[in-house]
C-alpha positions in Angstrom: 28.1 25.2 32.0 30.8 24.8 29.2 30.5 21.4 27.5 33.6 19.7 26.4 34.2 20.2 22.3 33.4 16.5 22.5 30.4 16.5 23.8 29.3 19.4 21.8 29.8 17.2 18.9 28.2 14.5 20.4 24.8 16.6 21.0 24.9 17.7 17.3 25.0 14.1 16.3 22.6 13.3 18.6 20.1 15.6 17.3 20.9 14.9 13.9 20.3 11.5 14.3 17.1 12.0 15.5 15.8 14.2 12.6 16.6 11.6 10.5 14.7 9.2 11.8 12.0 11.6 11.5 12.9 12.0 7.8 12.9 7.8 7.6 9.2 8.1 8.3 8.7 9.5 4.4 9.0 7.2 1.8 13.1 7.9 1.4 14.5 4.7 2.1 18.0 3.2 3.5 20.3 2.4 0.8 18.3 4.1 -2.2 19.7 6.8 -4.4 17.8 9.3 -7.1 17.4 11.7 -5.1 16.6 15.5 -6.4 15.7 19.2 -5.7 15.3 22.6 -7.7 17.1 25.2 -8.0 17.1 28.6 -9.3 17.7 28.0 -13.2 18.9 24.2 -12.0 17.9 20.6 -11.2 20.0 18.7 -9.4 20.0 15.1 -8.7 22.2 11.9 -7.4 23.0 8.1 -7.9 25.1 6.1 -6.2 25.6 2.9 -8.7 22.2 1.8 -7.3 19.9 2.1 -9.6 22.3 2.8 -12.8 24.9 1.3 -14.7 27.5 4.1 -13.7 29.9 3.1 -10.9 30.4 5.8 -7.7 28.6 8.7 -6.3 27.8 11.2 -8.7 26.0 14.4 -8.4 24.2 15.2 -11.7 23.3 19.4 -12.6 21.1 20.2 -15.7 20.9 24.0 -16.3 18.0 25.5 -17.9 16.6 29.3 -18.6 14.0 30.8 -19.6 15.0 32.6 -22.8 17.6 30.6 -23.8 15.8 26.6 -23.3 18.1 23.8 -21.9 21.7 25.3 -21.4 23.8 22.7 -20.3 24.8 20.0 -17.8 27.2 18.8 -15.6 28.5 16.0 -13.2 30.7 15.9 -10.2 32.5 12.7 -8.7 31.4 12.2 -4.7 32.4 10.4 -1.9 30.4 7.5 -0.8 27.8 8.1 1.4 23.8 7.5 2.1 22.2 10.5 1.0 18.9 11.3 2.8 17.6 14.4 1.8 18.8 17.2 -0.8 18.9 21.1 -0.5 19.2 23.4 -3.7 20.8 27.1 -2.6 21.5 30.0 -5.1 25.3 29.2 -5.2 25.4 25.5 -3.9 23.5 21.8 -3.2 23.5 20.4 -0.2 23.4 16.7 0.7 22.2 15.1 4.1 24.3 12.2 5.5 23.9 10.6 8.4 26.4 13.0 10.4 26.9 16.2 8.2 25.9 17.9 5.2 27.9 18.0 2.0 27.9 21.4 0.2 28.5 21.3 -3.5 29.7 25.1 -4.5 28.1 25.8 -8.2 30.3 29.1 -8.1 33.1 27.0 -10.4 31.4 24.3 -12.2 34.6 22.9 -13.7 36.2 22.6 -10.2 33.6 23.0 -7.1 34.3 23.5 -3.6 32.7 19.8 -1.8 32.7 21.2 1.9 31.8 18.9 5.1 29.3 21.7 6.8 28.2 21.0 10.7 24.9 21.0 10.9 23.7 25.0 12.2 20.7 25.0 15.3 18.7 26.0 12.3 19.2 22.9 10.6 18.0 21.0 13.6 14.5 19.7 11.9 15.8 20.0 8.3 13.0 22.3 7.1 13.9 22.6 3.8 15.7 19.1 2.7 13.5 17.0 0.5 13.3 13.5 0.3 11.5 13.4 -3.0 12.7 10.4 -5.5 12.9 10.5 -9.4 14.6 7.1 -10.0 14.0 3.5 -8.9 12.3 4.6 -5.4 9.8 7.2 -6.8 7.0 6.1 -6.0 4.0 7.4 -7.9 3.8 9.6 -11.7 4.3 13.1 -11.4 4.2 16.3 -13.3 6.0 19.1 -11.9 6.3 22.6 -12.5 9.7 24.3 -12.6 9.3 28.1 -11.7 11.3 30.6 -13.6 11.1 34.2 -14.4 8.8 34.7 -17.4 10.5 34.0 -21.4 10.0 31.8 -24.3 10.8 28.6 -22.2 8.6 26.3 -19.7 10.1 23.5 -17.9 9.0 20.5 -16.2 9.8 17.4 -14.4 8.2 14.6 -15.7 8.0 11.4 -13.5 6.3 8.4 -15.3 5.8 4.8 -13.4 3.4 1.9 -15.1 2.9 -0.7 -13.0 2.8 -4.4 -14.6 -0.1 -7.0 -12.8 1.2 -8.8 -10.1 2.8 -12.2 -11.8 3.1 -10.9 -15.2 6.9 -11.8 -15.1 7.2 -14.2 -12.4 4.8 -15.5 -9.1 4.0 -12.9 -6.5 6.1 -10.0 -7.9 4.7 -6.8 -8.7 7.2 -4.6 -11.3 7.1 -1.1 -11.4 8.7 0.9 -14.8 10.0 4.3 -14.1 11.0 6.8 -16.8 12.0 10.2 -15.5 12.9 13.2 -17.8 12.8 17.1 -17.9 10.4 18.8 -20.7 11.1 22.0 -22.4 7.7 23.8 -24.3 7.9 26.9 -25.9 5.0 29.1 -26.9 4.2 27.3 -30.6 3.9 24.0 -28.8 7.6 22.7 -29.6 8.5 19.6 -27.4 11.7 19.0 -26.1 12.6 16.4 -24.1 16.1 15.2 -21.7 16.1 12.2 -20.2 17.2 11.6 -16.6 16.6 7.2 -15.7 14.7 4.4 -17.4 14.5 1.4 -15.0 12.8 -0.4 -12.7 11.6 -1.5 -9.2 10.1 -4.7 -8.0 7.6 -5.1 -5.4 7.4 -8.8 -3.6 3.6 -9.5 -2.5 3.3 -12.1 0.8 
């Protein structure tokens, strides 16, 4: 049986929605931002104005090299949409939306290509998309070594969270202070940090 094009698109969208419902079982929240992924020699993360003073939806890229250290950063303006996960490839970053995948090509960083990619069959369960967060919705302190080839420098992503006692600022409220940064170290113990996010999340206690 040959299905009409509209029916095929409906089935793809339905499968994508089901996958997103599965992702919702993770700590990722609706209307959140601060998702990130790690690629070969770079860290990519996004904010859409919910956690930072900057307006608009932006993808940020920090590049690093085991022989040279931090080698640059850049940012790309995106149209508004809710992100539900990210995937870092060798030459592109994929951002998962409700009904499609946005692909930001990294081969020409001054003018990156931004494509809408229809989900492929192998994307039906999105095994390599991550919903990890380094912004307000980071739920625990973590230190994540970033794998690179051997060289003078090593790198790690650090997410620090400090929780204030309930009621220290207002009754029935717990505040989580969050700071995220990239840490570069060399064999002599010299440390260089590149800050990514500083902010807080409030949790109401019933």
